[in-house]
All heavy atoms as a GROMACS GRO file, in nm:
protein
  571
    1MET      N    1  -3.464   1.850  -3.105
    1MET     CA    2  -3.513   1.826  -2.973
    1MET      C    3  -3.664   1.846  -2.972
    1MET      O    4  -3.714   1.940  -3.034
    1MET     CB    5  -3.448   1.922  -2.873
    1MET     CG    6  -3.512   1.914  -2.736
    1MET     SD    7  -3.448   2.031  -2.618
    1MET     CE    8  -3.291   1.959  -2.586
    2GLU      N    9  -3.733   1.759  -2.903
    2GLU     CA   10  -3.877   1.775  -2.884
    2GLU      C   11  -3.903   1.806  -2.738
    2GLU      O   12  -3.862   1.732  -2.650
    2GLU     CB   13  -3.953   1.648  -2.924
    2GLU     CG   14  -4.103   1.661  -2.900
    2GLU     CD   15  -4.178   1.532  -2.927
    2GLU    OE1   16  -4.116   1.424  -2.930
    2GLU    OE2   17  -4.300   1.540  -2.945
    3LEU      N   18  -3.971   1.917  -2.714
    3LEU     CA   19  -4.012   1.953  -2.579
    3LEU      C   20  -4.162   1.934  -2.565
    3LEU      O   21  -4.239   1.976  -2.652
    3LEU     CB   22  -3.977   2.099  -2.548
    3LEU     CG   23  -3.829   2.133  -2.540
    3LEU    CD1   24  -3.811   2.281  -2.510
    3LEU    CD2   25  -3.759   2.049  -2.435
    4LEU      N   26  -4.202   1.869  -2.457
    4LEU     CA   27  -4.342   1.851  -2.426
    4LEU      C   28  -4.386   1.964  -2.334
    4LEU      O   29  -4.313   1.999  -2.240
    4LEU     CB   30  -4.364   1.716  -2.356
    4LEU     CG   31  -4.306   1.594  -2.427
    4LEU    CD1   32  -4.327   1.470  -2.343
    4LEU    CD2   33  -4.367   1.578  -2.565
    5THR      N   34  -4.503   2.022  -2.361
    5THR     CA   35  -4.546   2.138  -2.283
    5THR      C   36  -4.696   2.136  -2.257
    5THR      O   37  -4.774   2.112  -2.349
    5THR     CB   38  -4.506   2.270  -2.351
    5THR    OG1   39  -4.559   2.378  -2.276
    5THR    CG2   40  -4.556   2.278  -2.494
    6PRO      N   41  -4.737   2.162  -2.132
    6PRO     CA   42  -4.879   2.174  -2.101
    6PRO      C   43  -4.935   2.311  -2.141
    6PRO      O   44  -5.055   2.332  -2.137
    6PRO     CB   45  -4.885   2.153  -1.950
    6PRO     CG   46  -4.752   2.195  -1.900
    6PRO     CD   47  -4.655   2.164  -2.011
    7LYS      N   48  -4.847   2.402  -2.182
    7LYS     CA   49  -4.886   2.537  -2.224
    7LYS      C   50  -4.829   2.565  -2.363
    7LYS      O   51  -4.738   2.645  -2.379
    7LYS     CB   52  -4.836   2.641  -2.125
    7LYS     CG   53  -4.890   2.622  -1.984
    7LYS     CD   54  -4.833   2.725  -1.890
    7LYS     CE   55  -4.887   2.704  -1.750
    7LYS     NZ   56  -4.835   2.804  -1.657
    8PRO      N   57  -4.883   2.500  -2.466
    8PRO     CA   58  -4.824   2.511  -2.600
    8PRO      C   59  -4.825   2.653  -2.656
    8PRO      O   60  -4.728   2.694  -2.719
    8PRO     CB   61  -4.906   2.416  -2.684
    8PRO     CG   62  -5.032   2.394  -2.608
    8PRO     CD   63  -4.998   2.411  -2.465
    9ASP      N   64  -4.932   2.728  -2.635
    9ASP     CA   65  -4.937   2.864  -2.689
    9ASP      C   66  -4.836   2.956  -2.622
    9ASP      O   67  -4.766   3.032  -2.689
    9ASP     CB   68  -5.078   2.923  -2.676
    9ASP     CG   69  -5.179   2.850  -2.762
    9ASP    OD1   70  -5.139   2.798  -2.868
    9ASP    OD2   71  -5.297   2.843  -2.723
   10GLU      N   72  -4.824   2.946  -2.490
   10GLU     CA   73  -4.726   3.028  -2.418
   10GLU      C   74  -4.583   2.988  -2.455
   10GLU      O   75  -4.496   3.074  -2.470
   10GLU     CB   76  -4.747   3.015  -2.266
   10GLU     CG   77  -4.874   3.080  -2.218
   10GLU     CD   78  -4.897   3.060  -2.070
   10GLU    OE1   79  -4.797   3.056  -1.994
   10GLU    OE2   80  -5.013   3.046  -2.030
   11SER      N   81  -4.559   2.859  -2.469
   11SER     CA   82  -4.426   2.812  -2.507
   11SER      C   83  -4.390   2.860  -2.646
   11SER      O   84  -4.277   2.906  -2.670
   11SER     CB   85  -4.420   2.659  -2.501
   11SER     OG   86  -4.442   2.614  -2.370
   12LEU      N   87  -4.484   2.852  -2.738
   12LEU     CA   88  -4.459   2.899  -2.874
   12LEU      C   89  -4.427   3.048  -2.875
   12LEU      O   90  -4.332   3.090  -2.940
   12LEU     CB   91  -4.581   2.871  -2.962
   12LEU     CG   92  -4.572   2.919  -3.107
   12LEU    CD1   93  -4.454   2.853  -3.179
   12LEU    CD2   94  -4.702   2.893  -3.179
   13GLN      N   95  -4.504   3.127  -2.802
   13GLN     CA   96  -4.478   3.271  -2.795
   13GLN      C   97  -4.340   3.300  -2.739
   13GLN      O   98  -4.270   3.390  -2.786
   13GLN     CB   99  -4.586   3.341  -2.712
   13GLN     CG  100  -4.722   3.342  -2.778
   13GLN     CD  101  -4.719   3.402  -2.917
   13GLN    OE1  102  -4.663   3.508  -2.940
   13GLN    NE2  103  -4.777   3.330  -3.012
   14PHE      N  104  -4.296   3.224  -2.638
   14PHE     CA  105  -4.163   3.243  -2.580
   14PHE      C  106  -4.054   3.218  -2.685
   14PHE      O  107  -3.965   3.300  -2.704
   14PHE     CB  108  -4.142   3.151  -2.460
   14PHE     CG  109  -4.000   3.151  -2.411
   14PHE    CD1  110  -3.952   3.255  -2.333
   14PHE    CD2  111  -3.913   3.048  -2.445
   14PHE    CE1  112  -3.821   3.257  -2.290
   14PHE    CE2  113  -3.781   3.049  -2.401
   14PHE     CZ  114  -3.735   3.154  -2.324
   15PHE      N  115  -4.062   3.104  -2.752
   15PHE     CA  116  -3.955   3.070  -2.846
   15PHE      C  117  -3.955   3.161  -2.969
   15PHE      O  118  -3.850   3.186  -3.027
   15PHE     CB  119  -3.963   2.922  -2.885
   15PHE     CG  120  -3.910   2.831  -2.779
   15PHE    CD1  121  -3.995   2.761  -2.696
   15PHE    CD2  122  -3.774   2.818  -2.759
   15PHE    CE1  123  -3.947   2.678  -2.596
   15PHE    CE2  124  -3.723   2.736  -2.660
   15PHE     CZ  125  -3.810   2.666  -2.577
   16VAL      N  126  -4.070   3.212  -3.008
   16VAL     CA  127  -4.077   3.302  -3.123
   16VAL      C  128  -4.038   3.445  -3.082
   16VAL      O  129  -3.950   3.506  -3.144
   16VAL     CB  130  -4.217   3.301  -3.186
   16VAL    CG1  131  -4.233   3.411  -3.289
   16VAL    CG2  132  -4.243   3.165  -3.250
   17ASN      N  133  -4.101   3.498  -2.978
   17ASN     CA  134  -4.082   3.639  -2.941
   17ASN      C  135  -3.956   3.667  -2.860
   17ASN      O  136  -3.897   3.773  -2.873
   17ASN     CB  137  -4.203   3.692  -2.866
   17ASN     CG  138  -4.328   3.691  -2.953
   17ASN    OD1  139  -4.320   3.709  -3.073
   17ASN    ND2  140  -4.442   3.668  -2.892
   18VAL      N  141  -3.915   3.573  -2.777
   18VAL     CA  142  -3.796   3.594  -2.692
   18VAL      C  143  -3.671   3.534  -2.755
   18VAL      O  144  -3.567   3.599  -2.763
   18VAL     CB  145  -3.818   3.537  -2.550
   18VAL    CG1  146  -3.693   3.552  -2.465
   18VAL    CG2  147  -3.937   3.605  -2.482
   19MET      N  148  -3.682   3.411  -2.803
   19MET     CA  149  -3.565   3.342  -2.857
   19MET      C  150  -3.543   3.369  -3.006
   19MET      O  151  -3.440   3.334  -3.061
   19MET     CB  152  -3.576   3.191  -2.834
   19MET     CG  153  -3.584   3.154  -2.686
   19MET     SD  154  -3.445   3.212  -2.588
   19MET     CE  155  -3.315   3.113  -2.654
   20GLY      N  156  -3.641   3.429  -3.073
   20GLY     CA  157  -3.625   3.467  -3.213
   20GLY      C  158  -3.637   3.353  -3.314
   20GLY      O  159  -3.591   3.366  -3.427
   21MET      N  160  -3.701   3.243  -3.274
   21MET     CA  161  -3.717   3.131  -3.367
   21MET      C  162  -3.836   3.157  -3.459
   21MET      O  163  -3.923   3.239  -3.429
   21MET     CB  164  -3.735   3.001  -3.289
   21MET     CG  165  -3.615   2.970  -3.200
   21MET     SD  166  -3.629   2.812  -3.116
   21MET     CE  167  -3.555   2.708  -3.242
   22THR      N  168  -3.840   3.085  -3.571
   22THR     CA  169  -3.952   3.098  -3.664
   22THR      C  170  -4.019   2.962  -3.683
   22THR      O  171  -3.953   2.858  -3.677
   22THR     CB  172  -3.906   3.151  -3.802
   22THR    OG1  173  -3.805   3.064  -3.854
   22THR    CG2  174  -3.850   3.292  -3.791
   23GLU      N  175  -4.147   2.967  -3.706
   23GLU     CA  176  -4.224   2.845  -3.727
   23GLU      C  177  -4.198   2.792  -3.867
   23GLU      O  178  -4.209   2.866  -3.964
   23GLU     CB  179  -4.372   2.874  -3.706
   23GLU     CG  180  -4.460   2.754  -3.716
   23GLU     CD  181  -4.604   2.785  -3.687
   23GLU    OE1  182  -4.634   2.870  -3.600
   23GLU    OE2  183  -4.690   2.722  -3.754
   24SER      N  184  -4.167   2.663  -3.878
   24SER     CA  185  -4.143   2.604  -4.010
   24SER      C  186  -4.253   2.506  -4.051
   24SER      O  187  -4.268   2.478  -4.169
   24SER     CB  188  -4.007   2.537  -4.016
   24SER     OG  189  -3.994   2.438  -3.917
   25ALA      N  190  -4.330   2.455  -3.954
   25ALA     CA  191  -4.439   2.362  -3.987
   25ALA      C  192  -4.522   2.333  -3.863
   25ALA      O  193  -4.480   2.361  -3.750
   25ALA     CB  194  -4.383   2.231  -4.043
   26ARG      N  195  -4.639   2.275  -3.888
   26ARG     CA  196  -4.728   2.225  -3.782
   26ARG      C  197  -4.779   2.089  -3.824
   26ARG      O  198  -4.806   2.066  -3.941
   26ARG     CB  199  -4.848   2.317  -3.761
   26ARG     CG  200  -4.815   2.445  -3.689
   26ARG     CD  201  -4.942   2.527  -3.667
   26ARG     NE  202  -4.906   2.653  -3.605
   26ARG     CZ  203  -4.941   2.687  -3.482
   26ARG    NH1  204  -5.014   2.605  -3.410
   26ARG    NH2  205  -4.903   2.803  -3.432
   27GLN      N  206  -4.794   2.002  -3.724
   27GLN     CA  207  -4.849   1.870  -3.751
   27GLN      C  208  -4.916   1.821  -3.623
   27GLN      O  209  -4.849   1.808  -3.519
   27GLN     CB  210  -4.740   1.773  -3.796
   27GLN     CG  211  -4.793   1.637  -3.833
   27GLN     CD  212  -4.683   1.544  -3.880
   27GLN    OE1  213  -4.565   1.572  -3.864
   27GLN    NE2  214  -4.722   1.432  -3.937
   28ALA      N  215  -5.045   1.797  -3.628
   28ALA     CA  216  -5.124   1.752  -3.513
   28ALA      C  217  -5.103   1.849  -3.396
   28ALA      O  218  -5.130   1.967  -3.410
   28ALA     CB  219  -5.090   1.608  -3.478
   29ASP      N  220  -5.054   1.801  -3.282
   29ASP     CA  221  -5.033   1.884  -3.163
   29ASP      C  222  -4.892   1.940  -3.154
   29ASP      O  223  -4.850   1.983  -3.047
   29ASP     CB  224  -5.062   1.803  -3.037
   29ASP     CG  225  -5.210   1.772  -3.020
   29ASP    OD1  226  -5.292   1.850  -3.074
   29ASP    OD2  227  -5.243   1.672  -2.957
   30SER      N  228  -4.817   1.940  -3.263
   30SER     CA  229  -4.677   1.984  -3.261
   30SER      C  230  -4.654   2.104  -3.353
   30SER      O  231  -4.716   2.116  -3.457
   30SER     CB  232  -4.584   1.870  -3.304
   30SER     OG  233  -4.594   1.762  -3.215
   31VAL      N  234  -4.560   2.188  -3.310
   31VAL     CA  235  -4.514   2.301  -3.391
   31VAL      C  236  -4.364   2.285  -3.407
   31VAL      O  237  -4.292   2.260  -3.310
   31VAL     CB  238  -4.545   2.437  -3.324
   31VAL    CG1  239  -4.493   2.551  -3.408
   31VAL    CG2  240  -4.694   2.451  -3.300
   32TYR      N  241  -4.313   2.299  -3.530
   32TYR     CA  242  -4.171   2.286  -3.559
   32TYR      C  243  -4.112   2.426  -3.574
   32TYR      O  244  -4.166   2.509  -3.645
   32TYR     CB  245  -4.151   2.207  -3.688
   32TYR     CG  246  -4.198   2.064  -3.677
   32TYR    CD1  247  -4.332   2.030  -3.698
   32TYR    CD2  248  -4.109   1.963  -3.644
   32TYR    CE1  249  -4.375   1.899  -3.686
   32TYR    CE2  250  -4.151   1.832  -3.633
   32TYR     CZ  251  -4.284   1.801  -3.654
   32TYR     OH  252  -4.326   1.671  -3.642
   33LEU      N  253  -3.999   2.450  -3.506
   33LEU     CA  254  -3.935   2.581  -3.507
   33LEU      C  255  -3.790   2.568  -3.551
   33LEU      O  256  -3.726   2.464  -3.530
   33LEU     CB  257  -3.939   2.642  -3.367
   33LEU     CG  258  -4.078   2.663  -3.308
   33LEU    CD1  259  -4.070   2.688  -3.159
   33LEU    CD2  260  -4.148   2.776  -3.378
   34ARG      N  261  -3.740   2.675  -3.609
   34ARG     CA  262  -3.599   2.676  -3.648
   34ARG      C  263  -3.537   2.810  -3.609
   34ARG      O  264  -3.605   2.911  -3.599
   34ARG     CB  265  -3.584   2.651  -3.797
   34ARG     CG  266  -3.655   2.752  -3.884
   34ARG     CD  267  -3.651   2.716  -4.027
   34ARG     NE  268  -3.512   2.717  -4.071
   34ARG     CZ  269  -3.473   2.703  -4.193
   34ARG    NH1  270  -3.559   2.687  -4.289
   34ARG    NH2  271  -3.347   2.706  -4.225
   35GLY      N  272  -3.408   2.808  -3.588
   35GLY     CA  273  -3.334   2.929  -3.554
   35GLY      C  274  -3.295   3.005  -3.679
   35GLY      O  275  -3.302   2.954  -3.790
   36TRP      N  276  -3.252   3.128  -3.659
   36TRP     CA  277  -3.209   3.213  -3.770
   36TRP      C  278  -3.091   3.149  -3.840
   36TRP      O  279  -2.997   3.100  -3.777
   36TRP     CB  280  -3.169   3.351  -3.716
   36TRP     CG  281  -3.128   3.444  -3.823
   36TRP    CD1  282  -3.209   3.514  -3.907
   36TRP    CD2  283  -2.994   3.478  -3.860
   36TRP    NE1  284  -3.136   3.590  -3.995
   36TRP    CE2  285  -3.001   3.569  -3.968
   36TRP    CE3  286  -2.868   3.440  -3.815
   36TRP    CZ2  287  -2.890   3.623  -4.028
   36TRP    CZ3  288  -2.757   3.493  -3.876
   36TRP    CH2  289  -2.768   3.584  -3.981
   37ASP      N  290  -3.095   3.141  -3.971
   37ASP     CA  291  -2.989   3.086  -4.055
   37ASP      C  292  -2.964   2.938  -4.030
   37ASP      O  293  -2.857   2.888  -4.058
   37ASP     CB  294  -2.860   3.168  -4.037
   37ASP     CG  295  -2.768   3.156  -4.156
   37ASP    OD1  296  -2.819   3.133  -4.268
   37ASP    OD2  297  -2.646   3.169  -4.139
   38ASP      N  298  -3.062   2.868  -3.976
   38ASP     CA  299  -3.051   2.725  -3.953
   38ASP      C  300  -3.071   2.652  -4.086
   38ASP      O  301  -3.163   2.683  -4.161
   38ASP     CB  302  -3.156   2.680  -3.853
   38ASP     CG  303  -3.131   2.542  -3.797
   38ASP    OD1  304  -3.038   2.473  -3.845
   38ASP    OD2  305  -3.202   2.503  -3.704
   39TYR      N  306  -2.986   2.556  -4.119
   39TYR     CA  307  -2.996   2.485  -4.245
   39TYR      C  308  -3.090   2.364  -4.236
   39TYR      O  309  -3.124   2.305  -4.338
   39TYR     CB  310  -2.859   2.443  -4.298
   39TYR     CG  311  -2.782   2.356  -4.201
   39TYR    CD1  312  -2.795   2.218  -4.203
   39TYR    CD2  313  -2.696   2.413  -4.108
   39TYR    CE1  314  -2.726   2.139  -4.114
   39TYR    CE2  315  -2.625   2.334  -4.019
   39TYR     CZ  316  -2.641   2.198  -4.022
   39TYR     OH  317  -2.573   2.120  -3.934
   40GLU      N  318  -3.131   2.326  -4.119
   40GLU     CA  319  -3.223   2.213  -4.101
   40GLU      C  320  -3.368   2.262  -4.109
   40GLU      O  321  -3.397   2.379  -4.088
   40GLU     CB  322  -3.201   2.147  -3.964
   40GLU     CG  323  -3.065   2.084  -3.946
   40GLU     CD  324  -3.043   1.961  -4.030
   40GLU    OE1  325  -3.142   1.902  -4.080
   40GLU    OE2  326  -2.927   1.922  -4.049
   41HIS      N  327  -3.460   2.171  -4.135
   41HIS     CA  328  -3.603   2.202  -4.140
   41HIS      C  329  -3.650   2.257  -4.006
   41HIS      O  330  -3.731   2.350  -3.999
   41HIS     CB  331  -3.684   2.078  -4.176
   41HIS     CG  332  -3.832   2.099  -4.168
   41HIS    ND1  333  -3.906   2.064  -4.057
   41HIS    CD2  334  -3.919   2.153  -4.256
   41HIS    CE1  335  -4.032   2.095  -4.077
   41HIS    NE2  336  -4.043   2.149  -4.198
   42HIS      N  337  -3.602   2.199  -3.897
   42HIS     CA  338  -3.638   2.248  -3.764
   42HIS      C  339  -3.529   2.212  -3.664
   42HIS      O  340  -3.453   2.117  -3.684
   42HIS     CB  341  -3.773   2.192  -3.718
   42HIS     CG  342  -3.774   2.044  -3.695
   42HIS    ND1  343  -3.790   1.954  -3.798
   42HIS    CD2  344  -3.759   1.972  -3.581
   42HIS    CE1  345  -3.787   1.831  -3.746
   42HIS    NE2  346  -3.767   1.840  -3.616
   43THR      N  347  -3.522   2.293  -3.560
   43THR     CA  348  -3.429   2.270  -3.451
   43THR      C  349  -3.504   2.222  -3.328
   43THR      O  350  -3.450   2.147  -3.247
   43THR     CB  351  -3.356   2.401  -3.415
   43THR    OG1  352  -3.295   2.451  -3.533
   43THR    CG2  353  -3.251   2.382  -3.309
   44LEU      N  354  -3.628   2.266  -3.316
   44LEU     CA  355  -3.708   2.240  -3.198
   44LEU      C  356  -3.849   2.200  -3.239
   44LEU      O  357  -3.908   2.260  -3.329
   44LEU     CB  358  -3.713   2.366  -3.110
   44LEU     CG  359  -3.796   2.360  -2.983
   44LEU    CD1  360  -3.740   2.257  -2.886
   44LEU    CD2  361  -3.803   2.497  -2.918
   45LYS      N  362  -3.900   2.101  -3.170
   45LYS     CA  363  -4.039   2.059  -3.190
   45LYS      C  364  -4.110   2.076  -3.056
   45LYS      O  365  -4.070   2.017  -2.956
   45LYS     CB  366  -4.043   1.912  -3.234
   45LYS     CG  367  -4.183   1.855  -3.250
   45LYS     CD  368  -4.173   1.708  -3.290
   45LYS     CE  369  -4.309   1.644  -3.302
   45LYS     NZ  370  -4.297   1.499  -3.332
   46LEU      N  371  -4.213   2.159  -3.052
   46LEU     CA  372  -4.295   2.177  -2.933
   46LEU      C  373  -4.420   2.092  -2.949
   46LEU      O  374  -4.491   2.105  -3.050
   46LEU     CB  375  -4.336   2.323  -2.916
   46LEU     CG  376  -4.227   2.423  -2.880
   46LEU    CD1  377  -4.286   2.563  -2.876
   46LEU    CD2  378  -4.163   2.388  -2.747
   47THR      N  379  -4.449   2.008  -2.850
   47THR     CA  380  -4.566   1.922  -2.856
   47THR      C  381  -4.652   1.941  -2.733
   47THR      O  382  -4.602   1.935  -2.620
   47THR     CB  383  -4.523   1.773  -2.867
   47THR    OG1  384  -4.444   1.758  -2.985
   47THR    CG2  385  -4.642   1.681  -2.874
   48ALA      N  386  -4.781   1.965  -2.755
   48ALA     CA  387  -4.875   1.979  -2.644
   48ALA      C  388  -4.884   1.848  -2.569
   48ALA      O  389  -4.892   1.740  -2.628
   48ALA     CB  390  -5.012   2.020  -2.698
   49SER      N  391  -4.881   1.857  -2.436
   49SER     CA  392  -4.883   1.738  -2.351
   49SER      C  393  -4.943   1.774  -2.216
   49SER      O  394  -4.947   1.892  -2.178
   49SER     CB  395  -4.739   1.687  -2.334
   49SER     OG  396  -4.734   1.577  -2.247
   50LYS      N  397  -4.986   1.673  -2.141
   50LYS     CA  398  -5.039   1.699  -2.007
   50LYS      C  399  -4.930   1.741  -1.910
   50LYS      O  400  -4.956   1.811  -1.813
   50LYS     CB  401  -5.111   1.574  -1.954
   50LYS     CG  402  -5.240   1.544  -2.027
   50LYS     CD  403  -5.310   1.424  -1.970
   50LYS     CE  404  -5.436   1.396  -2.048
   50LYS     NZ  405  -5.508   1.282  -1.993
   51THR      N  406  -4.808   1.695  -1.933
   51THR     CA  407  -4.696   1.730  -1.846
   51THR      C  408  -4.580   1.784  -1.931
   51THR      O  409  -4.573   1.758  -2.050
   51THR     CB  410  -4.645   1.609  -1.765
   51THR    OG1  411  -4.600   1.509  -1.856
   51THR    CG2  412  -4.753   1.551  -1.676
   52SER      N  413  -4.491   1.856  -1.866
   52SER     CA  414  -4.374   1.906  -1.938
   52SER      C  415  -4.264   1.801  -1.935
   52SER      O  416  -4.259   1.717  -1.846
   52SER     CB  417  -4.325   2.037  -1.876
   52SER     OG  418  -4.291   2.016  -1.740
   53GLY      N  419  -4.175   1.808  -2.032
   53GLY     CA  420  -4.063   1.715  -2.037
   53GLY      C  421  -3.998   1.716  -2.173
   53GLY      O  422  -4.030   1.797  -2.260
   54MET      N  423  -3.905   1.624  -2.191
   54MET     CA  424  -3.836   1.610  -2.319
   54MET      C  425  -3.891   1.487  -2.389
   54MET      O  426  -3.890   1.378  -2.331
   54MET     CB  427  -3.685   1.595  -2.298
   54MET     CG  428  -3.609   1.598  -2.427
   54MET     SD  429  -3.429   1.572  -2.412
   54MET     CE  430  -3.386   1.662  -2.269
   55GLY      N  431  -3.938   1.504  -2.510
   55GLY     CA  432  -3.992   1.392  -2.585
   55GLY      C  433  -3.885   1.319  -2.663
   55GLY      O  434  -3.889   1.197  -2.678
   56HIS      N  435  -3.786   1.395  -2.714
   56HIS     CA  436  -3.683   1.335  -2.798
   56HIS      C  437  -3.562   1.428  -2.804
   56HIS      O  438  -3.577   1.549  -2.806
   56HIS     CB  439  -3.737   1.313  -2.940
   56HIS     CG  440  -3.638   1.255  -3.035
   56HIS    ND1  441  -3.606   1.122  -3.037
   56HIS    CD2  442  -3.562   1.313  -3.131
   56HIS    CE1  443  -3.515   1.101  -3.130
   56HIS    NE2  444  -3.487   1.215  -3.189
   57MET      N  445  -3.444   1.369  -2.809
   57MET     CA  446  -3.320   1.447  -2.822
   57MET      C  447  -3.226   1.368  -2.911
   57MET      O  448  -3.214   1.246  -2.897
   57MET     CB  449  -3.257   1.466  -2.684
   57MET     CG  450  -3.125   1.534  -2.685
   57MET     SD  451  -3.147   1.709  -2.705
   57MET     CE  452  -2.985   1.764  -2.669
   58ALA      N  453  -3.162   1.435  -3.004
   58ALA     CA  454  -3.069   1.368  -3.094
   58ALA      C  455  -2.952   1.460  -3.127
   58ALA      O  456  -2.966   1.582  -3.124
   58ALA     CB  457  -3.139   1.327  -3.223
   59PHE      N  458  -2.840   1.401  -3.158
   59PHE     CA  459  -2.721   1.475  -3.199
   59PHE      C  460  -2.678   1.426  -3.336
   59PHE      O  461  -2.685   1.307  -3.364
   59PHE     CB  462  -2.605   1.453  -3.101
   59PHE     CG  463  -2.628   1.511  -2.967
   59PHE    CD1  464  -2.677   1.434  -2.863
   59PHE    CD2  465  -2.601   1.645  -2.942
   59PHE    CE1  466  -2.699   1.487  -2.738
   59PHE    CE2  467  -2.623   1.700  -2.817
   59PHE     CZ  468  -2.672   1.621  -2.716
   60ALA      N  469  -2.633   1.517  -3.419
   60ALA     CA  470  -2.580   1.479  -3.550
   60ALA      C  471  -2.432   1.447  -3.534
   60ALA      O  472  -2.364   1.502  -3.449
   60ALA     CB  473  -2.598   1.592  -3.649
   61ARG      N  474  -2.383   1.359  -3.617
   61ARG     CA  475  -2.240   1.332  -3.616
   61ARG      C  476  -2.192   1.328  -3.760
   61ARG      O  477  -2.267   1.293  -3.852
   61ARG     CB  478  -2.210   1.202  -3.542
   61ARG     CG  479  -2.209   1.083  -3.625
   61ARG     CD  480  -2.176   0.957  -3.548
   61ARG     NE  481  -2.194   0.849  -3.642
   61ARG     CZ  482  -2.100   0.765  -3.677
   61ARG    NH1  483  -1.984   0.769  -3.621
   61ARG    NH2  484  -2.122   0.674  -3.767
   62ALA      N  485  -2.068   1.361  -3.778
   62ALA     CA  486  -2.011   1.363  -3.913
   62ALA      C  487  -1.998   1.220  -3.964
   62ALA      O  488  -1.952   1.131  -3.894
   62ALA     CB  489  -1.876   1.431  -3.911
   63ALA      N  490  -2.037   1.197  -4.086
   63ALA     CA  491  -2.028   1.064  -4.147
   63ALA      C  492  -1.883   1.029  -4.177
   63ALA      O  493  -1.804   1.114  -4.217
   63ALA     CB  494  -2.111   1.060  -4.274
   64ASN      N  495  -1.847   0.905  -4.156
   64ASN     CA  496  -1.715   0.852  -4.188
   64ASN      C  497  -1.601   0.927  -4.118
   64ASN      O  498  -1.492   0.938  -4.171
   64ASN     CB  499  -1.692   0.853  -4.339
   64ASN     CG  500  -1.792   0.765  -4.409
   64ASN    OD1  501  -1.828   0.659  -4.358
   64ASN    ND2  502  -1.839   0.809  -4.524
   65ARG      N  503  -1.626   0.979  -4.002
   65ARG     CA  504  -1.521   1.050  -3.928
   65ARG      C  505  -1.472   0.963  -3.815
   65ARG      O  506  -1.546   0.929  -3.724
   65ARG     CB  507  -1.578   1.180  -3.873
   65ARG     CG  508  -1.473   1.267  -3.812
   65ARG     CD  509  -1.533   1.401  -3.780
   65ARG     NE  510  -1.479   1.445  -3.653
   65ARG     CZ  511  -1.518   1.551  -3.590
   65ARG    NH1  512  -1.612   1.625  -3.639
   65ARG    NH2  513  -1.464   1.585  -3.477
   66ARG      N  514  -1.347   0.925  -3.820
   66ARG     CA  515  -1.289   0.838  -3.718
   66ARG      C  516  -1.162   0.905  -3.662
   66ARG      O  517  -1.066   0.924  -3.734
   66ARG     CB  518  -1.253   0.703  -3.778
   66ARG     CG  519  -1.372   0.630  -3.827
   66ARG     CD  520  -1.331   0.495  -3.883
   66ARG     NE  521  -1.433   0.453  -3.978
   66ARG     CZ  522  -1.410   0.385  -4.085
   66ARG    NH1  523  -1.289   0.350  -4.116
   66ARG    NH2  524  -1.508   0.351  -4.166
   67SER      N  525  -1.167   0.937  -3.535
   67SER     CA  526  -1.051   1.004  -3.477
   67SER      C  527  -0.950   0.905  -3.421
   67SER      O  528  -0.832   0.936  -3.406
   67SER     CB  529  -1.096   1.100  -3.366
   67SER     OG  530  -1.164   1.026  -3.266
   68ASN      N  531  -0.993   0.782  -3.390
   68ASN     CA  532  -0.900   0.688  -3.328
   68ASN      C  533  -0.876   0.565  -3.415
   68ASN      O  534  -0.818   0.468  -3.370
   68ASN     CB  535  -0.954   0.645  -3.191
   68ASN     CG  536  -1.086   0.574  -3.201
   68ASN    OD1  537  -1.139   0.555  -3.308
   68ASN    ND2  538  -1.141   0.536  -3.087
   69GLY      N  539  -0.922   0.566  -3.537
   69GLY     CA  540  -0.900   0.453  -3.626
   69GLY      C  541  -0.995   0.338  -3.605
   69GLY      O  542  -0.988   0.237  -3.674
   70ALA      N  543  -1.084   0.350  -3.509
   70ALA     CA  544  -1.180   0.241  -3.482
   70ALA      C  545  -1.284   0.234  -3.592
   70ALA      O  546  -1.317   0.333  -3.654
   70ALA     CB  547  -1.247   0.263  -3.347
   71SER      N  548  -1.333   0.114  -3.615
   71SER     CA  549  -1.437   0.100  -3.718
   71SER      C  550  -1.570   0.149  -3.662
   71SER      O  551  -1.593   0.147  -3.543
   71SER     CB  552  -1.448  -0.046  -3.759
   71SER     OG  553  -1.484  -0.126  -3.648
   72PRO      N  554  -1.658   0.196  -3.752
   72PRO     CA  555  -1.789   0.244  -3.706
   72PRO      C  556  -1.872   0.131  -3.646
   72PRO      O  557  -1.854   0.015  -3.682
   72PRO     CB  558  -1.853   0.300  -3.832
   72PRO     CG  559  -1.780   0.238  -3.945
   72PRO     CD  560  -1.644   0.204  -3.895
   73ARG      N  561  -1.962   0.165  -3.558
   73ARG     CA  562  -2.046   0.063  -3.493
   73ARG      C  563  -2.163   0.026  -3.578
   73ARG      O  564  -2.214   0.096  -3.655
   73ARG     CB  565  -2.098   0.119  -3.362
   73ARG     CG  566  -1.987   0.142  -3.266
   73ARG     CD  567  -2.041   0.199  -3.140
   73ARG     NE  568  -1.926   0.246  -3.063
   73ARG     CZ  569  -1.934   0.298  -2.946
   73ARG    NH1  570  -2.048   0.312  -2.888
   73ARG    NH2  571  -1.828   0.338  -2.883
   0.00000   0.00000   0.00000
């Protein structure tokens, strides 16, 4: 998930100090964070922006898993 924030430093402090996330990378105006024992590179991307909002959201799905026999799209 990417969150857009007009207060990037305050948002980063919240997710690190309150939520217990750790910084895994930085790129331009974005900071990548991950949760404890997370196997992915990052769980959350904070991006500095003029307004707050969601920049991107995605869900993982199991490959080749079909519960109703339908073919994949």
